N, CA, C and O atoms as CSV, one atom per row, in Angstrom:
chain,resi,resn,atom,element,x,y,z
A,1,UNK,N,N,121.162,62.902,193.648
A,1,UNK,CA,C,121.727,63.909,192.866
A,1,UNK,C,C,120.841,64.330,191.727
A,1,UNK,O,O,120.736,65.501,191.360
A,2,UNK,N,N,120.188,63.275,191.167
A,2,UNK,CA,C,119.405,63.493,190.039
A,2,UNK,C,C,118.129,64.197,190.370
A,2,UNK,O,O,117.545,64.829,189.489
A,3,UNK,N,N,117.634,64.122,191.666
A,3,UNK,CA,C,116.606,64.977,192.154
A,3,UNK,C,C,116.958,66.481,192.214
A,3,UNK,O,O,116.203,67.342,191.762
A,4,UNK,N,N,118.086,66.735,192.764
A,4,UNK,CA,C,118.588,68.054,192.855
A,4,UNK,C,C,118.595,68.707,191.479
A,4,UNK,O,O,118.142,69.840,191.316
A,5,UNK,N,N,119.108,67.985,190.499
A,5,UNK,CA,C,119.247,68.520,189.152
A,5,UNK,C,C,117.931,68.858,188.655
A,5,UNK,O,O,117.752,69.917,188.054
A,6,UNK,N,N,116.876,67.924,188.892
A,6,UNK,CA,C,115.533,68.048,188.345
A,6,UNK,C,C,114.773,69.212,189.001
A,6,UNK,O,O,113.949,69.856,188.352
A,7,UNK,N,N,115.038,69.470,190.237
A,7,UNK,CA,C,114.228,70.471,190.940
A,7,UNK,C,C,115.106,71.668,191.345
A,7,UNK,O,O,114.667,72.426,192.210
A,8,UNK,N,N,116.216,71.883,190.837
A,8,UNK,CA,C,117.222,72.980,190.999
A,8,UNK,C,C,116.394,74.291,190.769
A,8,UNK,O,O,116.474,75.127,191.670
A,9,UNK,N,N,115.684,74.556,189.785
A,9,UNK,CA,C,114.973,75.734,189.553
A,9,UNK,C,C,114.013,76.064,190.577
A,9,UNK,O,O,113.907,77.207,191.022
A,10,UNK,N,N,113.244,74.999,190.997
A,10,UNK,CA,C,112.106,75.138,192.010
A,10,UNK,C,C,112.871,75.485,193.345
A,10,UNK,O,O,112.436,76.409,194.033
A,11,UNK,N,N,113.907,74.840,193.711
A,11,UNK,CA,C,114.667,75.275,194.961
A,11,UNK,C,C,115.165,76.626,194.979
A,11,UNK,O,O,115.035,77.328,195.981
A,12,UNK,N,N,115.767,77.058,193.856
A,12,UNK,CA,C,116.162,78.306,193.825
A,12,UNK,C,C,115.048,79.329,193.916
A,12,UNK,O,O,115.215,80.298,194.657
A,13,UNK,N,N,113.926,79.194,193.226
A,13,UNK,CA,C,112.780,79.913,193.250
A,13,UNK,C,C,112.218,80.008,194.738
A,13,UNK,O,O,111.861,81.082,195.224
A,14,UNK,N,N,112.174,78.902,195.360
A,14,UNK,CA,C,111.664,78.793,196.799
A,14,UNK,C,C,112.632,79.667,197.656
A,14,UNK,O,O,112.165,80.506,198.426
A,15,UNK,N,N,113.916,79.488,197.536
A,15,UNK,CA,C,114.871,80.259,198.308
A,15,UNK,C,C,114.650,81.748,198.128
A,15,UNK,O,O,114.597,82.518,199.086
A,16,UNK,N,N,114.519,82.138,196.817
A,16,UNK,CA,C,114.301,83.608,196.461
A,16,UNK,C,C,113.112,84.162,197.216
A,16,UNK,O,O,113.140,85.214,197.854
A,17,UNK,N,N,112.054,83.355,197.088
A,17,UNK,CA,C,110.756,83.767,197.735
A,17,UNK,C,C,110.887,83.923,199.276
A,17,UNK,O,O,110.420,84.898,199.865
A,18,UNK,N,N,111.505,82.976,199.859
A,18,UNK,CA,C,111.876,83.033,201.338
A,18,UNK,C,C,112.703,84.369,201.753
A,18,UNK,O,O,112.447,85.075,202.728
A,19,UNK,N,N,113.616,84.544,200.930
A,19,UNK,CA,C,114.460,85.695,201.251
A,19,UNK,C,C,113.655,86.910,201.019
A,19,UNK,O,O,113.750,87.800,201.864
A,20,UNK,N,N,112.878,87.085,200.006
A,20,UNK,CA,C,112.038,88.194,199.758
A,20,UNK,C,C,111.114,88.450,200.904
A,20,UNK,O,O,111.048,89.553,201.447
A,21,UNK,N,N,110.402,87.419,201.265
A,21,UNK,CA,C,109.403,87.592,202.389
A,21,UNK,C,C,110.052,87.927,203.665
A,21,UNK,O,O,109.461,88.696,204.423
A,22,UNK,N,N,111.217,87.432,203.999
A,22,UNK,CA,C,111.928,87.857,205.270
A,22,UNK,C,C,112.301,89.365,205.129
A,22,UNK,O,O,112.050,90.178,206.019
A,23,UNK,N,N,112.932,89.696,203.925
A,23,UNK,CA,C,113.323,91.094,203.712
A,23,UNK,C,C,112.030,92.069,203.929
A,23,UNK,O,O,112.075,93.131,204.550
A,24,UNK,N,N,111.002,91.579,203.376
A,24,UNK,CA,C,109.766,92.474,203.328
A,24,UNK,C,C,109.359,92.619,204.753
A,24,UNK,O,O,109.170,93.751,205.198
A,25,UNK,N,N,109.218,91.630,205.461
A,25,UNK,CA,C,108.783,91.754,206.970
A,25,UNK,C,C,109.755,92.390,207.819
A,25,UNK,O,O,109.323,93.131,208.701
A,26,UNK,N,N,111.058,92.215,207.694
A,26,UNK,CA,C,112.077,92.869,208.302
A,26,UNK,C,C,111.974,94.310,208.122
A,26,UNK,O,O,112.087,95.069,209.085
A,27,UNK,N,N,111.748,94.761,206.837
A,27,UNK,CA,C,111.737,96.312,206.537
A,27,UNK,C,C,110.425,96.782,207.176
A,27,UNK,O,O,110.479,97.889,207.711
A,28,UNK,N,N,109.328,96.171,207.209
A,28,UNK,CA,C,108.164,96.629,207.851
A,28,UNK,C,C,108.347,96.876,209.355
A,28,UNK,O,O,108.012,97.947,209.860
A,29,UNK,N,N,108.889,95.857,210.071
A,29,UNK,CA,C,109.233,95.981,211.465
A,29,UNK,C,C,110.256,97.118,211.783
A,29,UNK,O,O,110.076,97.899,212.717
A,30,UNK,N,N,111.256,97.163,211.016
A,30,UNK,CA,C,112.263,98.239,211.151
A,30,UNK,C,C,111.584,99.614,211.047
A,30,UNK,O,O,111.865,100.488,211.869
A,31,UNK,N,N,110.648,99.843,210.004
A,31,UNK,CA,C,109.933,101.024,209.910
A,31,UNK,C,C,109.149,101.313,211.082
A,31,UNK,O,O,109.182,102.451,211.550
A,32,UNK,N,N,108.450,100.415,211.605
A,32,UNK,CA,C,107.617,100.499,212.927
A,32,UNK,C,C,108.400,101.017,213.995
A,32,UNK,O,O,108.048,101.977,214.681
A,33,UNK,N,N,109.632,100.282,214.161
A,33,UNK,CA,C,110.484,100.702,215.250
A,33,UNK,C,C,111.061,102.130,215.134
A,33,UNK,O,O,111.227,102.839,216.127
A,34,UNK,N,N,111.346,102.505,213.926
A,34,UNK,CA,C,111.803,103.859,213.608
A,34,UNK,C,C,110.735,104.910,213.933
A,34,UNK,O,O,111.059,105.959,214.491
A,35,UNK,N,N,109.511,104.654,213.605
A,35,UNK,CA,C,108.439,105.598,213.791
A,35,UNK,C,C,108.312,105.725,215.327
A,35,UNK,O,O,108.200,106.846,215.821
A,36,UNK,N,N,108.327,104.629,216.091
A,36,UNK,CA,C,108.300,104.772,217.569
A,36,UNK,C,C,109.389,105.474,218.154
A,36,UNK,O,O,109.188,106.310,219.035
A,37,UNK,N,N,110.635,105.176,217.693
A,37,UNK,CA,C,111.754,105.877,218.238
A,37,UNK,C,C,111.681,107.362,217.961
A,37,UNK,O,O,111.935,108.175,218.850
A,38,UNK,N,N,111.301,107.760,216.613
A,38,UNK,CA,C,111.233,109.122,216.254
A,38,UNK,C,C,110.246,109.899,217.262
A,38,UNK,O,O,110.535,111.004,217.721
A,39,UNK,N,N,109.100,109.244,217.550
A,39,UNK,CA,C,108.170,109.878,218.416
A,39,UNK,C,C,108.746,110.136,219.732
A,39,UNK,O,O,108.577,111.235,220.261
A,40,UNK,N,N,109.442,109.167,220.326
A,40,UNK,CA,C,109.974,109.202,221.555
A,40,UNK,C,C,111.089,110.337,221.644
A,40,UNK,O,O,111.166,111.065,222.633
A,41,UNK,N,N,111.891,110.437,220.623
A,41,UNK,CA,C,112.913,111.557,220.618
A,41,UNK,C,C,112.208,112.826,220.617
A,41,UNK,O,O,112.576,113.735,221.361
A,42,UNK,N,N,111.121,112.961,219.754
A,42,UNK,CA,C,110.505,114.295,219.640
A,42,UNK,C,C,109.686,114.670,220.968
A,42,UNK,O,O,109.595,115.833,221.362
A,43,UNK,N,N,109.157,113.684,221.555
A,43,UNK,CA,C,108.593,113.944,222.923
A,43,UNK,C,C,109.652,114.424,223.940
A,43,UNK,O,O,109.451,115.406,224.654
A,44,UNK,N,N,110.822,113.672,223.979
A,44,UNK,CA,C,111.851,114.125,224.874
A,44,UNK,C,C,112.371,115.515,224.542
A,44,UNK,O,O,112.715,116.290,225.433
A,45,UNK,N,N,112.423,115.807,223.311
A,45,UNK,CA,C,112.787,117.203,222.991
A,45,UNK,C,C,111.774,118.171,223.473
A,45,UNK,O,O,112.152,119.173,224.080
A,46,UNK,N,N,110.381,117.928,223.229
A,46,UNK,CA,C,109.421,118.690,223.695
A,46,UNK,C,C,109.450,118.845,225.275
A,46,UNK,O,O,109.386,119.955,225.803
A,47,UNK,N,N,109.544,117.733,225.952
A,47,UNK,CA,C,109.599,117.784,227.487
A,47,UNK,C,C,110.754,118.613,227.912
A,47,UNK,O,O,110.558,119.380,228.854
A,48,UNK,N,N,111.935,118.576,227.359
A,48,UNK,CA,C,112.943,119.574,227.753
A,48,UNK,C,C,112.663,120.946,227.435
A,48,UNK,O,O,112.893,121.830,228.260
A,49,UNK,N,N,112.151,121.207,226.230
A,49,UNK,CA,C,111.850,122.552,225.845
A,49,UNK,C,C,110.771,123.180,226.668
A,49,UNK,O,O,110.836,124.360,227.015
A,50,UNK,N,N,109.692,122.320,227.008
A,50,UNK,CA,C,108.633,122.958,227.781
A,50,UNK,C,C,109.132,123.248,229.243
A,50,UNK,O,O,108.678,124.202,229.874
A,51,UNK,N,N,110.087,122.390,229.770
A,51,UNK,CA,C,110.597,122.601,231.106
A,51,UNK,C,C,111.447,123.881,231.157
A,51,UNK,O,O,111.368,124.672,232.098
A,52,UNK,N,N,112.231,124.043,230.145
A,52,UNK,CA,C,113.063,125.274,229.934
A,52,UNK,C,C,112.164,126.528,229.942
A,52,UNK,O,O,112.452,127.521,230.610
A,53,UNK,N,N,111.024,126.436,229.144
A,53,UNK,CA,C,110.194,127.590,229.020
A,53,UNK,C,C,109.430,127.858,230.278
A,53,UNK,O,O,109.159,129.024,230.566
A,54,UNK,N,N,109.059,126.859,231.056
A,54,UNK,CA,C,108.291,127.024,232.277
A,54,UNK,C,C,109.122,127.782,233.329
A,54,UNK,O,O,108.608,128.606,234.086
A,55,UNK,N,N,110.444,127.462,233.343
A,55,UNK,CA,C,111.337,128.200,234.381
A,55,UNK,C,C,111.972,129.411,233.727
A,55,UNK,O,O,112.799,130.084,234.344
A,56,UNK,N,N,111.616,129.688,232.541
A,56,UNK,CA,C,112.152,130.889,231.863
A,56,UNK,C,C,113.792,130.755,231.733
A,56,UNK,O,O,114.529,131.721,231.929
A,57,UNK,N,N,114.211,129.617,231.427
A,57,UNK,CA,C,115.688,129.368,231.359
A,57,UNK,C,C,116.452,130.162,230.274
A,57,UNK,O,O,117.605,130.552,230.463
A,58,UNK,N,N,115.731,130.398,229.069
A,58,UNK,CA,C,116.372,131.194,228.016
A,58,UNK,C,C,115.363,132.048,227.356
A,58,UNK,O,O,114.151,131.867,227.472
A,59,UNK,N,N,115.902,132.968,226.674
A,59,UNK,CA,C,114.869,133.972,226.002
A,59,UNK,C,C,114.234,133.359,224.860
A,59,UNK,O,O,113.126,133.782,224.531
A,60,UNK,N,N,114.832,132.324,224.137
A,60,UNK,CA,C,114.210,131.688,223.155
A,60,UNK,C,C,113.550,130.366,223.324
A,60,UNK,O,O,113.271,129.622,222.384
A,61,UNK,N,N,113.302,130.105,224.650
A,61,UNK,CA,C,112.773,128.873,225.128
A,61,UNK,C,C,111.297,128.646,224.628
A,61,UNK,O,O,110.857,127.520,224.395
A,62,UNK,N,N,110.628,129.708,224.493
A,62,UNK,CA,C,109.181,129.690,223.996
A,62,UNK,C,C,109.273,129.298,222.543
A,62,UNK,O,O,108.496,128.427,222.153
A,63,UNK,N,N,110.098,129.814,221.723
A,63,UNK,CA,C,110.229,129.397,220.305
A,63,UNK,C,C,110.771,127.936,220.113
A,63,UNK,O,O,110.424,127.253,219.149
A,64,UNK,N,N,111.570,127.527,221.001
A,64,UNK,CA,C,112.097,126.082,220.985
A,64,UNK,C,C,110.983,125.109,221.389
A,64,UNK,O,O,110.854,124.030,220.811
A,65,UNK,N,N,110.087,125.547,222.506
A,65,UNK,CA,C,108.962,124.793,222.809
A,65,UNK,C,C,107.982,124.718,221.631
A,65,UNK,O,O,107.417,123.655,221.378
A,66,UNK,N,N,107.764,125.860,220.885
A,66,UNK,CA,C,106.785,125.790,219.859
A,66,UNK,C,C,107.319,124.883,218.803
A,66,UNK,O,O,106.586,124.028,218.307
A,67,UNK,N,N,108.494,125.020,218.454
A,67,UNK,CA,C,109.211,124.081,217.419
A,67,UNK,C,C,109.063,122.618,217.814
A,67,UNK,O,O,108.785,121.762,216.975
A,68,UNK,N,N,109.254,122.340,219.112
A,68,UNK,CA,C,109.293,121.127,219.599
A,68,UNK,C,C,107.825,120.470,219.359
A,68,UNK,O,O,107.690,119.377,218.810
A,69,UNK,N,N,106.830,121.192,219.791
A,69,UNK,CA,C,105.469,120.749,219.660
A,69,UNK,C,C,105.012,120.611,218.115
A,69,UNK,O,O,104.179,119.751,217.826
A,70,UNK,N,N,105.485,121.345,217.252
A,70,UNK,CA,C,105.207,121.094,215.865
A,70,UNK,C,C,105.952,119.820,215.441
A,70,UNK,O,O,105.374,119.078,214.648
A,71,UNK,N,N,107.102,119.508,215.861
A,71,UNK,CA,C,107.767,118.391,215.438
A,71,UNK,C,C,107.042,117.084,216.109
A,71,UNK,O,O,106.904,116.022,215.502
A,72,UNK,N,N,106.629,117.302,217.361
A,72,UNK,CA,C,105.961,116.130,218.079
A,72,UNK,C,C,104.595,115.868,217.396
A,72,UNK,O,O,104.180,114.709,217.377
A,73,UNK,N,N,103.891,116.829,216.854
A,73,UNK,CA,C,102.684,116.661,216.119
A,73,UNK,C,C,102.918,115.836,214.857
A,73,UNK,O,O,102.199,114.902,214.504
A,74,UNK,N,N,104.069,116.307,214.171
A,74,UNK,CA,C,104.439,115.650,212.881
A,74,UNK,C,C,104.851,114.137,213.152
A,74,UNK,O,O,104.515,113.255,212.362
A,75,UNK,N,N,105.531,113.889,214.206
A,75,UNK,CA,C,105.893,112.526,214.597
A,75,UNK,C,C,104.907,111.605,215.064
A,75,UNK,O,O,105.080,110.386,215.077
A,76,UNK,N,N,103.703,112.285,215.513
A,76,UNK,CA,C,102.680,111.507,216.214
A,76,UNK,C,C,101.730,110.942,215.049
A,76,UNK,O,O,100.834,110.163,215.372
A,77,UNK,N,N,101.881,111.274,213.829
A,77,UNK,CA,C,101.076,110.782,212.798
A,77,UNK,C,C,101.929,109.686,212.175
A,77,UNK,O,O,102.914,109.915,211.474
A,78,UNK,N,N,101.453,108.431,212.499
A,78,UNK,CA,C,102.217,107.287,211.909
A,78,UNK,C,C,101.211,106.122,211.961
A,78,UNK,O,O,100.212,106.163,212.679
A,79,UNK,N,N,101.513,105.109,211.189
A,79,UNK,CA,C,100.791,103.798,211.288
A,79,UNK,C,C,101.705,102.678,211.495
A,79,UNK,O,O,102.839,102.677,211.015
A,80,UNK,N,N,101.263,101.781,212.158
A,80,UNK,CA,C,102.155,100.581,212.478
A,80,UNK,C,C,101.638,99.364,211.715
A,80,UNK,O,O,100.426,99.244,211.533
A,81,UNK,N,N,102.431,98.535,211.300
A,81,UNK,CA,C,102.075,97.248,210.813
A,81,UNK,C,C,101.527,96.277,211.920
A,81,UNK,O,O,101.644,96.572,213.109
A,82,UNK,N,N,100.996,95.249,211.554
A,82,UNK,CA,C,100.447,94.303,212.563
A,82,UNK,C,C,101.574,93.438,213.217
A,82,UNK,O,O,101.301,92.562,214.037
A,83,UNK,N,N,102.865,93.722,212.819
A,83,UNK,CA,C,104.045,93.051,213.440
A,83,UNK,C,C,104.253,93.600,214.892
A,83,UNK,O,O,104.903,92.947,215.707
A,84,UNK,N,N,103.710,94.771,215.195
A,84,UNK,CA,C,103.802,95.397,216.487
A,84,UNK,C,C,102.626,95.162,217.348
A,84,UNK,O,O,101.490,95.314,216.899
A,85,UNK,N,N,102.854,94.791,218.595
A,85,UNK,CA,C,101.702,94.615,219.472
A,85,UNK,C,C,100.991,95.899,219.747
A,85,UNK,O,O,101.678,96.911,219.890
A,86,UNK,N,N,99.739,95.969,219.835
A,86,UNK,CA,C,98.869,97.100,220.066
A,86,UNK,C,C,98.943,98.117,218.916
A,86,UNK,O,O,98.808,99.329,219.083
A,87,UNK,N,N,99.170,97.515,217.725
A,87,UNK,CA,C,99.335,98.404,216.569
A,87,UNK,C,C,98.209,99.410,216.344
A,87,UNK,O,O,98.459,100.481,215.791
A,88,UNK,N,N,97.006,99.109,216.746
A,88,UNK,CA,C,95.879,99.993,216.458
A,88,UNK,C,C,95.715,100.985,217.535
A,88,UNK,O,O,95.093,102.003,217.230
A,89,UNK,N,N,96.156,100.875,218.733
A,89,UNK,CA,C,96.080,101.779,219.876
A,89,UNK,C,C,97.337,102.749,219.976
A,89,UNK,O,O,97.145,103.896,220.379
A,90,UNK,N,N,98.391,102.406,219.686
A,90,UNK,CA,C,99.616,103.157,219.841
A,90,UNK,C,C,99.502,104.484,219.179
A,90,UNK,O,O,99.727,105.509,219.822
A,91,UNK,N,N,99.151,104.517,217.882
A,91,UNK,CA,C,99.033,105.862,217.189
A,91,UNK,C,C,97.998,106.716,217.690
A,91,UNK,O,O,98.117,107.935,217.566
A,92,UNK,N,N,96.955,106.189,218.267
A,92,UNK,CA,C,95.906,106.941,218.831
A,92,UNK,C,C,96.503,107.673,220.112
A,92,UNK,O,O,96.359,108.885,220.270
A,93,UNK,N,N,97.178,106.870,221.010
A,93,UNK,CA,C,97.757,107.493,222.165
A,93,UNK,C,C,98.922,108.569,221.820
A,93,UNK,O,O,99.183,109.542,222.528
A,94,UNK,N,N,99.513,108.260,220.729
A,94,UNK,CA,C,100.666,109.223,220.399
A,94,UNK,C,C,99.981,110.547,219.990
A,94,UNK,O,O,100.452,111.619,220.370
A,95,UNK,N,N,98.896,110.487,219.235
A,95,UNK,CA,C,98.243,111.661,218.844
A,95,UNK,C,C,97.613,112.399,220.147
A,95,UNK,O,O,97.582,113.627,220.228
A,96,UNK,N,N,97.159,111.618,221.064
A,96,UNK,CA,C,96.699,112.201,222.297
A,96,UNK,C,C,97.763,112.914,222.986
A,96,UNK,O,O,97.531,114.035,223.439
A,97,UNK,N,N,98.918,112.369,223.111
A,97,UNK,CA,C,100.117,112.953,223.743
A,97,UNK,C,C,100.463,114.182,223.073
A,97,UNK,O,O,100.698,115.160,223.782
A,98,UNK,N,N,100.536,114.292,221.743
A,98,UNK,CA,C,100.821,115.488,220.997
A,98,UNK,C,C,99.781,116.615,221.238
A,98,UNK,O,O,100.112,117.787,221.420
A,99,UNK,N,N,98.554,116.191,221.227
A,99,UNK,CA,C,97.382,117.076,221.500
A,99,UNK,C,C,97.579,117.657,222.909
A,99,UNK,O,O,97.513,118.883,222.995
A,100,UNK,N,N,97.789,117.023,223.905
A,100,UNK,CA,C,97.918,117.403,225.138
A,100,UNK,C,C,99.148,118.289,225.418
A,100,UNK,O,O,99.167,119.101,226.343
A,101,UNK,N,N,100.163,118.091,224.575
A,101,UNK,CA,C,101.400,118.793,224.611
A,101,UNK,C,C,101.101,120.232,224.024
A,101,UNK,O,O,101.565,121.216,224.599
A,102,UNK,N,N,100.371,120.357,222.945
A,102,UNK,CA,C,99.888,121.619,222.388
A,102,UNK,C,C,99.151,122.310,223.330
A,102,UNK,O,O,99.450,123.479,223.573
A,103,UNK,N,N,98.176,121.734,223.932
A,103,UNK,CA,C,97.382,122.490,224.920
A,103,UNK,C,C,98.183,122.936,226.077
A,103,UNK,O,O,97.918,124.033,226.569
A,104,UNK,N,N,99.201,122.161,226.603
A,104,UNK,CA,C,99.922,122.513,227.636
A,104,UNK,C,C,100.772,123.774,227.308
A,104,UNK,O,O,100.943,124.665,228.140
A,105,UNK,N,N,101.290,123.805,226.069
A,105,UNK,CA,C,102.143,124.970,225.637
A,105,UNK,C,C,101.202,126.160,225.684
A,105,UNK,O,O,101.539,127.161,226.316
A,106,UNK,N,N,100.096,126.106,225.079
A,106,UNK,CA,C,99.226,127.239,225.009
A,106,UNK,C,C,98.723,127.673,226.317
A,106,UNK,O,O,98.522,128.876,226.481
A,107,UNK,N,N,98.500,126.867,227.244
A,107,UNK,CA,C,98.160,127.197,228.653
A,107,UNK,C,C,99.402,127.947,229.221
A,107,UNK,O,O,99.274,129.056,229.741
A,108,UNK,N,N,100.544,127.353,229.117
A,108,UNK,CA,C,101.677,128.053,229.651
A,108,UNK,C,C,101.968,129.445,229.221
A,108,UNK,O,O,102.374,130.340,229.961
A,109,UNK,N,N,101.696,129.545,227.827
A,109,UNK,CA,C,101.880,130.892,227.308
A,109,UNK,C,C,100.814,131.882,227.901
A,109,UNK,O,O,101.135,133.010,228.273
A,110,UNK,N,N,99.522,131.399,227.971
A,110,UNK,CA,C,98.489,132.236,228.598
A,110,UNK,C,C,98.774,132.500,230.091
A,110,UNK,O,O,98.518,133.605,230.568
A,111,UNK,N,N,99.251,131.594,230.772
A,111,UNK,CA,C,99.640,131.831,232.114
A,111,UNK,C,C,100.805,132.879,232.337
A,111,UNK,O,O,100.749,133.739,233.216
A,112,UNK,N,N,101.831,132.735,231.489
A,112,UNK,CA,C,102.886,133.758,231.578
A,112,UNK,C,C,102.371,135.169,231.200
A,112,UNK,O,O,102.803,136.148,231.808
A,113,UNK,N,N,101.543,135.283,230.300
A,113,UNK,CA,C,100.923,136.501,230.029
A,113,UNK,C,C,99.954,137.101,231.020
A,113,UNK,O,O,99.787,138.315,231.141
A,114,UNK,N,N,99.266,136.085,231.790
A,114,UNK,CA,C,98.502,136.569,232.955
A,114,UNK,C,C,99.248,136.999,234.032
A,114,UNK,O,O,98.828,137.919,234.734
A,115,UNK,N,N,100.451,136.375,234.288
A,115,UNK,CA,C,101.360,136.777,235.449
A,115,UNK,C,C,101.916,138.153,235.228
A,115,UNK,O,O,102.058,138.958,236.149
A,116,UNK,N,N,102.249,138.416,233.876
A,116,UNK,CA,C,102.887,139.711,233.501
A,116,UNK,C,C,101.955,140.842,233.683
A,116,UNK,O,O,102.278,141.929,234.161
A,117,UNK,N,N,100.766,140.510,233.265
A,117,UNK,CA,C,99.589,141.574,233.390
A,117,UNK,C,C,98.879,141.536,234.702
A,117,UNK,O,O,97.866,142.220,234.852
A,118,UNK,N,N,99.336,140.788,235.658
A,118,UNK,CA,C,98.798,140.661,236.985
A,118,UNK,C,C,97.266,140.392,236.932
A,118,UNK,O,O,96.502,141.031,237.655
A,119,UNK,N,N,96.810,139.407,236.038
A,119,UNK,CA,C,95.448,139.049,235.888
A,119,UNK,C,C,95.064,138.062,237.018
A,119,UNK,O,O,95.873,137.243,237.455
A,120,UNK,N,N,93.958,138.160,237.413
A,120,UNK,CA,C,93.401,137.265,238.495
A,120,UNK,C,C,93.202,135.872,238.009
A,120,UNK,O,O,93.096,134.946,238.813
A,121,UNK,N,N,93.148,135.688,236.700
A,121,UNK,CA,C,92.986,134.410,236.056
A,121,UNK,C,C,94.160,133.630,236.111
A,121,UNK,O,O,94.091,132.502,235.622
A,122,UNK,N,N,95.285,134.025,236.635
A,122,UNK,CA,C,96.535,133.335,236.498
A,122,UNK,C,C,96.438,132.022,237.545
A,122,UNK,O,O,97.103,131.011,237.321
A,123,UNK,N,N,95.650,132.118,238.573
A,123,UNK,CA,C,95.576,130.951,239.466
A,123,UNK,C,C,94.844,129.796,238.783
A,123,UNK,O,O,95.197,128.625,238.919
A,124,UNK,N,N,93.788,130.196,238.031
A,124,UNK,CA,C,93.013,129.178,237.341
A,124,UNK,C,C,93.913,128.573,236.272
A,124,UNK,O,O,93.846,127.361,236.069
A,125,UNK,N,N,94.751,129.338,235.575
A,125,UNK,CA,C,95.567,128.898,234.464
A,125,UNK,C,C,96.629,128.039,234.980
A,125,UNK,O,O,97.037,127.105,234.289
A,126,UNK,N,N,97.125,128.285,236.169
A,126,UNK,CA,C,98.176,127.426,236.842
A,126,UNK,C,C,97.605,126.092,237.184
A,126,UNK,O,O,98.334,125.101,237.121
A,127,UNK,N,N,96.357,125.993,237.540
A,127,UNK,CA,C,95.743,124.668,237.817
A,127,UNK,C,C,95.527,124.070,236.543
A,127,UNK,O,O,95.803,122.877,236.420
A,128,UNK,N,N,95.059,124.738,235.536
A,128,UNK,CA,C,94.846,123.963,234.294
A,128,UNK,C,C,96.138,123.537,233.610
A,128,UNK,O,O,96.147,122.538,232.891
A,129,UNK,N,N,97.211,124.258,233.813
A,129,UNK,CA,C,98.504,123.898,233.384
A,129,UNK,C,C,99.095,122.640,234.016
A,129,UNK,O,O,99.688,121.765,233.384
A,130,UNK,N,N,98.861,122.643,235.384
A,130,UNK,CA,C,99.303,121.603,236.215
A,130,UNK,C,C,98.570,120.256,235.853
A,130,UNK,O,O,99.214,119.207,235.845
A,131,UNK,N,N,97.248,120.279,235.557
A,131,UNK,CA,C,96.527,119.211,235.119
A,131,UNK,C,C,96.950,118.756,233.822
A,131,UNK,O,O,96.985,117.545,233.601
A,132,UNK,N,N,97.269,119.576,232.957
A,132,UNK,CA,C,97.629,119.199,231.590
A,132,UNK,C,C,99.008,118.460,231.574
A,132,UNK,O,O,99.214,117.512,230.816
A,133,UNK,N,N,99.954,118.948,232.460
A,133,UNK,CA,C,101.270,118.389,232.558
A,133,UNK,C,C,101.063,116.957,233.007
A,133,UNK,O,O,101.629,116.031,232.424
A,134,UNK,N,N,100.209,116.759,234.100
A,134,UNK,CA,C,99.877,115.423,234.554
A,134,UNK,C,C,99.334,114.520,233.515
A,134,UNK,O,O,99.835,113.419,233.285
A,135,UNK,N,N,98.313,114.989,232.893
A,135,UNK,CA,C,97.656,114.195,231.741
A,135,UNK,C,C,98.660,113.860,230.833
A,135,UNK,O,O,98.781,112.667,230.556
A,136,UNK,N,N,99.440,114.714,230.289
A,136,UNK,CA,C,100.572,114.461,229.190
A,136,UNK,C,C,101.445,113.389,229.631
A,136,UNK,O,O,101.796,112.477,228.883
A,137,UNK,N,N,101.814,113.503,230.913
A,137,UNK,CA,C,102.916,112.515,231.364
A,137,UNK,C,C,102.228,111.143,231.585
A,137,UNK,O,O,102.861,110.107,231.382
A,138,UNK,N,N,100.971,111.128,231.990
A,138,UNK,CA,C,100.322,109.865,232.112
A,138,UNK,C,C,100.004,109.207,230.765
A,138,UNK,O,O,100.093,107.988,230.615
A,139,UNK,N,N,99.628,110.052,229.782
A,139,UNK,CA,C,99.397,109.481,228.479
A,139,UNK,C,C,100.726,108.925,227.754
A,139,UNK,O,O,100.732,107.937,227.019
A,140,UNK,N,N,101.855,109.713,228.075
A,140,UNK,CA,C,103.222,109.205,227.564
A,140,UNK,C,C,103.611,107.890,228.197
A,140,UNK,O,O,104.129,106.983,227.544
A,141,UNK,N,N,103.338,107.811,229.531
A,141,UNK,CA,C,103.579,106.504,230.195
A,141,UNK,C,C,102.746,105.442,229.655
A,141,UNK,O,O,103.193,104.300,229.553
A,142,UNK,N,N,101.566,105.744,229.304
A,142,UNK,CA,C,100.662,104.708,228.728
A,142,UNK,C,C,101.179,104.310,227.282
A,142,UNK,O,O,101.126,103.151,226.870
A,143,UNK,N,N,101.667,105.335,226.573
A,143,UNK,CA,C,102.333,105.068,225.270
A,143,UNK,C,C,103.487,104.088,225.346
A,143,UNK,O,O,103.637,103.125,224.595
A,144,UNK,N,N,104.267,104.438,226.321
A,144,UNK,CA,C,105.490,103.595,226.601
A,144,UNK,C,C,105.082,102.203,226.971
A,144,UNK,O,O,105.681,101.235,226.503
A,145,UNK,N,N,104.094,102.083,227.785
A,145,UNK,CA,C,103.589,100.771,228.147
A,145,UNK,C,C,102.991,99.982,227.048
A,145,UNK,O,O,103.215,98.773,226.983
A,146,UNK,N,N,102.217,100.607,226.149
A,146,UNK,CA,C,101.637,99.876,225.088
A,146,UNK,C,C,102.714,99.556,224.004
A,146,UNK,O,O,102.679,98.489,223.391
A,147,UNK,N,N,103.629,100.458,223.791
A,147,UNK,CA,C,104.718,100.056,222.789
A,147,UNK,C,C,105.826,99.161,223.491
A,147,UNK,O,O,106.775,98.759,222.818
A,148,UNK,N,N,105.722,98.867,224.745
A,148,UNK,CA,C,106.696,98.088,225.441
A,148,UNK,C,C,108.123,98.689,225.264
A,148,UNK,O,O,109.105,98.022,224.939
A,149,UNK,N,N,108.123,99.997,225.509
A,149,UNK,CA,C,109.436,100.785,225.477
A,149,UNK,C,C,109.865,100.972,227.010
A,149,UNK,O,O,109.016,101.001,227.900
A,150,UNK,N,N,111.142,101.087,227.242
A,150,UNK,CA,C,111.578,101.429,228.584
A,150,UNK,C,C,111.621,102.968,228.752
A,150,UNK,O,O,111.910,103.669,227.783
A,151,UNK,N,N,111.362,103.461,229.858
A,151,UNK,CA,C,111.357,104.812,230.222
A,151,UNK,C,C,112.660,105.273,230.568
A,151,UNK,O,O,112.829,106.443,230.913
């Protein structure tokens, strides 16, 4: 009992330091997970919007796809703490996904214009668009694999 009284201040200080350290690392991890989740949500929004635009589902689908690619680009810029596995590679792949998404949207816009004007370039643009869709989906699958997220 005498030892507890003698070292009470030191024990309280040690407990406070432990709680602070736990809180600090928990918050870092929580921020990392939130950044990853926000990117996944933005990607899914873009994927739905580009699908709608490609089939001409609604008149404003091009605007929605443009807004979705802007949001995806914004969400792709994040950094992760070392608490997340592959913390140095995941942000690079996220930026790659966002870049491919932007290129895909621009190619789809050009393809739709070529179709309307009956341009012979439409076949080439269709091939480029198809390749970009495949590359984007592959890059996103790689992102999910690195981040160890379920699809």
